[in-house]
C-alpha positions as CSV (number, residue, x, y, z in Angstrom):
1,M,-8.8,35.7,45.7
2,T,-10.4,38.0,48.2
3,T,-9.4,41.6,48.7
4,Y,-7.9,40.8,52.0
5,Q,-5.8,37.9,50.5
6,I,-4.5,40.2,47.8
7,I,-3.5,42.9,50.3
8,S,-1.9,40.3,52.5
9,T,0.1,39.0,49.5
10,L,1.2,42.5,48.5
11,I,2.4,43.3,52.0
12,L,4.2,40.0,52.2
13,L,6.0,40.6,48.9
14,T,6.8,44.2,49.9
15,A,8.3,43.1,53.2
16,V,10.4,40.3,51.6
17,F,11.7,42.5,48.7
18,A,12.4,45.4,51.1
19,Y,14.4,43.0,53.4
20,I,16.4,41.6,50.5
21,N,17.2,45.2,49.3
22,D,18.2,46.4,52.7
23,R,20.1,43.3,53.6
24,W,22.1,42.8,50.4
25,I,21.5,45.2,47.5
26,K,21.3,48.5,49.6
27,W,19.8,50.6,46.8
28,P,17.3,53.4,47.6
29,P,14.2,51.5,48.8
30,T,12.0,52.6,45.9
31,I,14.5,51.5,43.3
32,G,15.5,48.3,45.0
33,V,12.0,47.0,45.6
34,M,10.9,47.8,42.0
35,V,14.0,46.1,40.5
36,I,13.5,43.0,42.5
37,A,9.8,43.0,41.5
38,L,10.8,43.4,37.9
39,I,13.3,40.5,38.1
40,S,10.7,38.4,39.9
41,S,8.2,39.1,37.1
42,I,10.6,38.0,34.5
43,V,11.4,34.8,36.4
44,I,7.7,34.1,36.8
45,A,7.1,34.7,33.1
46,I,9.9,32.2,32.2
47,I,8.6,29.6,34.7
48,G,5.2,30.2,33.2
49,L,6.4,29.0,29.8
50,L,7.3,25.7,31.4
51,V,4.6,25.5,34.1
52,P,1.5,27.6,32.8
53,E,-0.3,27.0,36.1
54,V,2.2,29.2,38.0
55,I,1.8,32.3,35.9
56,S,-2.0,31.9,35.7
57,K,-2.3,32.1,39.5
58,V,0.0,35.1,39.7
59,L,-1.9,36.8,36.9
60,V,-5.1,36.4,38.8
61,V,-3.6,38.4,41.7
62,V,-2.0,41.1,39.6
63,S,-5.0,41.5,37.2
64,N,-7.4,41.9,40.1
65,I,-5.5,45.0,41.2
66,N,-6.8,48.2,39.7
67,F,-3.5,50.1,39.6
68,E,-5.1,53.4,38.6
69,Q,-7.7,53.2,41.3
70,V,-5.3,52.0,44.0
71,L,-2.8,54.8,43.3
72,M,-5.0,57.7,42.3
73,K,-7.8,57.1,44.8
74,I,-6.0,55.6,47.8
75,M,-2.2,55.9,47.8
76,L,-1.6,59.3,46.2
77,S,-3.2,61.5,48.8
78,F,-1.2,59.8,51.6
79,L,2.1,60.0,49.7
80,L,1.6,63.6,48.6
81,F,0.8,64.7,52.2
82,A,3.8,62.9,53.6
83,G,6.1,64.5,51.1
84,A,4.5,68.0,51.5
85,L,4.9,67.9,55.3
86,H,8.7,68.3,54.8
87,I,8.5,71.3,52.5
88,D,9.2,74.5,54.4
89,A,6.8,77.2,53.1
90,K,9.3,80.0,53.9
91,R,12.1,78.3,51.9
92,L,9.7,77.4,49.2
93,R,8.6,81.0,48.9
94,R,12.2,82.0,48.2
95,Q,12.1,79.6,45.3
96,K,8.5,80.3,44.2
97,W,9.2,81.6,40.7
98,P,11.4,78.7,39.6
99,V,8.8,76.3,41.1
100,I,5.8,78.1,39.6
101,V,7.3,78.6,36.1
102,L,8.7,75.1,35.8
103,A,5.5,73.5,37.2
104,T,3.3,75.3,34.7
105,A,5.1,76.6,31.6
106,G,7.5,73.7,31.8
107,T,4.7,71.1,31.9
108,F,2.9,72.8,29.0
109,I,6.1,73.0,26.9
110,S,6.9,69.3,27.6
111,T,3.4,68.2,26.8
112,F,3.4,69.8,23.3
113,V,6.9,68.8,22.4
114,V,6.3,65.1,23.4
115,S,2.9,65.0,21.7
116,A,4.3,66.4,18.4
117,M,7.2,64.0,18.4
118,A,5.0,61.1,19.3
119,W,2.6,61.9,16.5
120,Y,5.4,62.1,13.9
121,L,7.0,58.9,15.3
122,F,3.7,56.9,15.1
123,G,3.3,58.2,11.5
124,F,6.8,57.1,10.6
125,F,5.9,53.5,11.7
126,N,2.6,53.7,9.8
127,L,0.5,53.8,12.9
128,Q,-2.5,56.1,12.5
129,I,-3.0,57.7,16.0
130,S,-4.8,61.0,16.2
131,Y,-2.9,64.0,17.5
132,I,-5.4,64.5,20.4
133,Y,-4.5,61.1,21.7
134,C,-0.8,61.9,21.4
135,L,-1.5,65.1,23.3
136,L,-3.0,62.9,26.0
137,F,0.2,60.9,26.1
138,G,2.2,64.1,26.3
139,A,0.1,65.3,29.2
140,L,0.5,62.1,31.2
141,I,4.2,61.6,30.7
142,S,5.3,65.2,31.2
143,P,4.8,65.7,35.0
144,T,7.7,64.5,37.1
145,D,6.5,62.2,39.8
146,P,6.9,63.6,43.4
147,I,6.7,60.1,44.8
148,A,9.7,58.9,42.8
149,V,11.6,62.2,43.0
150,M,11.3,62.8,46.7
151,G,12.0,59.2,47.6
152,I,15.3,59.3,45.7
153,L,16.4,62.9,46.4
154,K,16.7,62.0,50.1
155,Q,19.9,60.1,49.3
156,A,21.0,61.9,46.2
157,G,23.2,64.6,47.9
158,I,21.9,67.5,45.9
159,P,22.3,71.0,47.2
160,K,19.3,72.0,49.3
161,S,18.3,75.0,47.2
162,L,18.3,72.8,44.0
163,E,16.6,69.9,45.9
164,L,13.8,72.3,46.9
165,K,13.4,73.4,43.2
166,I,13.2,69.8,42.0
167,S,10.9,68.6,44.8
168,G,8.7,71.7,44.8
169,E,8.3,71.5,41.0
170,S,7.6,67.8,41.1
171,L,4.9,68.3,43.8
172,F,3.1,71.1,41.9
173,N,3.6,69.9,38.3
174,D,2.0,66.6,39.4
175,G,-1.2,68.4,40.2
176,V,-0.9,70.6,37.1
177,G,-0.2,67.6,34.9
178,V,-3.3,65.7,36.2
179,V,-5.5,68.8,35.5
180,V,-4.0,69.1,32.0
181,F,-4.6,65.4,31.3
182,L,-8.2,65.5,32.5
183,T,-8.8,68.6,30.4
184,V,-7.4,67.1,27.3
185,L,-9.3,63.8,28.0
186,G,-12.5,65.8,28.2
187,V,-11.8,67.3,24.8
188,A,-10.9,63.9,23.4
189,V,-14.2,62.4,24.7
190,N,-16.5,65.3,23.7
191,G,-14.8,66.0,20.4
192,T,-12.9,69.1,19.1
193,A,-16.1,70.4,17.6
194,N,-17.4,71.2,21.1
195,F,-14.0,72.6,22.2
196,S,-14.1,76.1,23.7
197,F,-10.8,77.8,24.7
198,S,-12.5,80.0,27.3
199,S,-14.5,77.2,29.0
200,T,-11.4,74.9,28.9
201,L,-9.3,77.7,30.5
202,L,-12.1,78.3,33.1
203,L,-12.2,74.6,33.9
204,F,-8.4,74.5,34.3
205,V,-8.4,77.5,36.6
206,K,-11.3,76.1,38.7
207,Q,-9.6,72.7,39.2
208,G,-6.1,74.1,39.8
209,G,-6.8,77.3,41.6
210,G,-9.8,75.8,43.5
211,G,-7.6,72.9,44.6
212,L,-4.9,75.3,45.9
213,F,-7.4,77.5,47.8
214,F,-9.2,74.5,49.3
215,G,-5.9,72.9,50.4
216,T,-4.8,76.2,52.0
217,V,-8.0,76.5,54.0
218,M,-7.8,72.8,55.0
219,G,-4.2,73.2,56.1
220,Y,-5.0,76.1,58.4
221,I,-8.1,74.4,59.8
222,G,-6.0,71.4,60.7
223,Y,-3.3,73.6,62.2
224,F,-5.8,75.5,64.4
225,L,-7.4,72.2,65.6
226,V,-4.1,70.6,66.6
227,K,-2.9,73.8,68.2
228,S,-5.9,73.8,70.6
229,I,-5.1,70.3,72.0
230,D,-2.0,68.3,73.2
231,N,-2.8,64.7,72.4
232,Y,-0.6,63.1,69.7
233,R,-3.2,60.4,69.1
234,V,-5.9,62.9,68.2
235,E,-3.5,65.0,66.3
236,V,-2.5,62.1,64.0
237,L,-6.2,61.3,63.6
238,I,-6.8,64.9,62.5
239,T,-4.1,64.6,59.8
240,L,-5.6,61.3,58.5
241,T,-9.0,63.0,58.3
242,M,-7.4,65.9,56.4
243,V,-5.9,63.5,53.8
244,T,-8.9,61.1,53.3
245,C,-11.8,63.5,53.6
246,G,-10.0,66.4,52.0
247,Y,-9.1,64.4,48.9
248,S,-12.6,63.0,48.6
249,L,-14.2,66.5,49.1
250,A,-11.9,68.0,46.4
251,D,-12.8,65.2,44.1
252,Y,-16.6,65.7,44.8
253,F,-16.4,69.5,44.0
254,H,-14.3,68.8,40.9
255,L,-11.2,70.4,42.3
256,S,-7.6,69.1,42.0
257,G,-7.2,66.7,44.9
258,P,-3.4,66.4,44.5
259,L,-2.9,70.2,44.6
260,A,-5.3,70.4,47.6
261,I,-3.4,67.8,49.6
262,I,0.0,69.3,48.6
263,M,-1.1,72.8,49.9
264,A,-2.6,71.3,53.0
265,G,0.6,69.4,53.8
266,I,2.8,72.4,53.2
267,I,0.7,74.8,55.3
268,F,0.1,72.3,58.1
269,G,3.8,71.2,58.2
270,T,5.2,74.7,58.2
271,R,2.8,76.1,60.8
272,T,3.2,73.2,63.2
273,K,7.0,73.5,63.0
274,E,6.7,77.1,64.1
275,A,4.2,76.6,66.9
276,G,1.2,74.5,67.9
277,L,2.7,71.1,68.6
278,S,4.6,69.8,71.6
279,E,7.9,68.1,71.1
280,I,6.4,64.6,71.7
281,S,3.4,65.3,69.3
282,R,5.7,66.5,66.6
283,D,8.0,63.5,67.0
284,Y,5.1,61.1,66.8
285,L,3.5,62.9,63.8
286,V,6.7,63.0,61.8
287,K,7.5,59.4,62.5
288,F,4.0,58.3,61.7
289,W,3.9,60.0,58.3
290,D,7.5,58.9,57.5
291,L,6.4,55.3,58.1
292,I,3.3,55.7,56.0
293,D,5.5,57.2,53.2
294,E,8.1,54.4,53.3
295,I,5.5,51.6,53.4
296,L,3.3,52.9,50.6
297,N,6.3,53.9,48.5
298,A,7.6,50.3,48.7
299,M,4.1,48.9,47.9
300,L,3.7,51.3,45.0
301,F,7.0,50.4,43.3
302,L,6.3,46.7,44.0
303,L,3.1,47.2,42.0
304,I,5.0,48.9,39.2
305,G,7.4,46.0,39.0
306,L,4.6,43.4,39.0
307,E,2.5,45.3,36.4
308,M,4.9,44.1,33.7
309,L,3.1,40.7,33.9
310,V,-0.2,42.1,32.6
311,I,1.2,44.7,30.0
312,K,0.7,43.7,26.4
313,I,4.0,43.7,24.6
314,N,4.2,44.6,20.9
315,S,7.7,44.7,19.2
316,T,6.9,47.8,17.1
317,I,5.5,49.7,20.1
318,A,8.4,48.5,22.2
319,L,10.8,50.0,19.6
320,I,8.8,53.3,19.7
321,G,9.0,53.2,23.5
322,L,12.8,53.0,23.3
323,I,12.9,56.0,21.0
324,M,10.4,57.9,23.2
325,I,12.8,57.5,26.2
326,V,15.2,59.8,24.4
327,V,12.3,62.0,23.1
328,V,11.0,62.6,26.7
329,L,14.5,63.4,27.9
330,I,14.9,66.0,25.1
331,A,11.5,67.4,25.8
332,R,12.4,67.7,29.5
333,Y,15.6,69.5,28.7
334,I,13.7,72.0,26.4
335,S,11.0,72.5,29.0
336,V,13.6,73.3,31.7
337,A,16.2,75.2,29.6
338,F,13.8,77.9,28.3
339,P,12.2,78.8,31.7
340,V,15.6,78.8,33.4
341,M,17.1,81.0,30.6
342,F,14.2,83.4,31.2
343,L,14.4,83.2,35.0
344,K,18.2,83.8,35.0
345,L,17.5,87.4,34.1
346,W,16.8,88.1,37.8
347,I,17.2,84.8,39.7
348,K,20.5,83.0,40.4
349,F,20.6,79.3,39.6
350,E,23.1,76.6,40.7
351,K,25.9,75.4,38.5
352,N,24.6,73.0,35.8
353,A,21.0,73.4,37.1
354,V,19.4,72.6,33.8
355,L,21.3,69.3,33.5
356,I,20.4,68.3,37.0
357,L,16.8,69.3,36.7
358,T,16.6,67.4,33.4
359,W,18.1,64.2,34.7
360,G,16.3,64.6,38.1
361,G,12.9,64.8,36.4
362,L,11.9,61.2,37.2
363,R,8.6,59.7,36.0
364,G,6.8,57.3,38.2
365,G,3.5,55.5,39.1
366,I,1.3,58.5,38.4
367,S,2.1,58.4,34.7
368,V,1.4,54.6,34.6
369,A,-1.9,55.2,36.5
370,L,-3.0,57.9,34.0
371,A,-2.1,55.7,31.1
372,L,-4.1,52.8,32.5
373,S,-7.1,55.1,33.0
374,L,-7.4,55.7,29.3
375,P,-10.3,53.9,27.4
376,P,-9.1,51.1,25.1
377,A,-10.3,53.1,22.1
378,M,-7.7,55.8,22.9
379,H,-4.8,53.4,22.3
380,R,-4.4,52.5,25.9
381,D,-2.3,49.4,25.3
382,E,0.2,51.2,23.2
383,F,0.5,54.2,25.6
384,V,0.7,51.9,28.6
385,L,3.7,50.0,27.2
386,I,5.5,53.1,26.2
387,T,4.8,54.8,29.5
388,Y,6.0,51.7,31.4
389,M,9.3,51.6,29.6
390,I,9.9,55.3,30.2
391,V,9.1,55.0,33.9
392,V,11.3,52.0,34.4
393,F,14.2,53.7,32.7
394,S,13.6,56.9,34.6
395,I,13.5,55.3,38.0
396,I,16.3,52.8,37.6
397,V,18.8,54.6,35.3
398,Q,18.2,58.2,36.2
399,G,17.4,57.4,39.9
400,L,20.6,55.5,40.4
401,T,22.8,58.1,38.7
402,I,21.3,61.5,39.7
403,G,23.3,61.6,43.0
404,K,26.7,61.0,41.2
405,L,25.7,63.5,38.4
406,A,24.8,66.2,41.0
407,K,28.1,65.8,42.9
408,K,30.1,66.0,39.7
409,S,28.1,68.9,38.3
410,V,27.9,71.0,41.4
411,G,31.2,70.0,43.0
């Protein structure tokens, strides 16, 4: 199939599944579309046992989609910018310490707890997987996915202050997590003999700090450009340029593209709310990016559902995956509880904040994409299956219950 035919098929399936969900199921769009796609994948697999030609044609379509490239190089920048536009920098500044500490220290704690538990678990099942590869898994599964989190939080009924902590943390720990993953991947490729703590720390600071600085500059440039005109068509075009060219430039200069886009979106969104855009321009801009967000979100979770068809399933690894669901939740609790306990010395937290932050820490497509980016020699098949199981549980079970949990815990 041609690229155009594949894209057309994906859009068709997304529209059909979104319609079914909105018409009858009425779950949050991201969850509904993914569940329908998962059920469809299971039905296709069963039909494929009776009529092999059916599944072979579907597999051609799904296997021709490079999930990691589609998400990390195309969708991610648009989704992050759309989410960051709604973050108010002034309100975020009031929550800056919880967001910063949870996004950094929390991500590191979770990475090491998950990697240690994974290493022991693989050893228990007599699977010899080096610790450095377990550390890679810990890095890719620890960040909470802003795409999944923000899409579900809209309907969860969480208090605004806590919602900002969760969404702010998920936006920034996504960028931190990607930087940590790439840093560990570099060590895994080059070998621990060539490891230097100072150079690794410098690389981390360059990618993370450089991405934040570049995104801030880009956000202000975009703001000053739209402030000087009053044409919503050109203003939308400027934001598209910020997202596409900004992400590419960050990648070219080896800076964190996700962090750059997040900062650009926050700065641009906050400044244009205060001044710089006419009412009609702001209306068109918000509606345009909300539409982009909804469409790409639906397509992303459709892809997650269909990805099940090409994932290699091993019974032992599947059992480890079930155990790792619990391990990741425990690691998330630890990575939230310790920073919150420290921050409570001078910052007030909402009632049962640790519980809600733990259960609201959803994993999503970014974890799957990072797992798929691993070379086969780094146990990609094993980590992809485990990651997929954690992500599906996270989005369906945690995503459908976080709203009720929040109301009971805070109310």
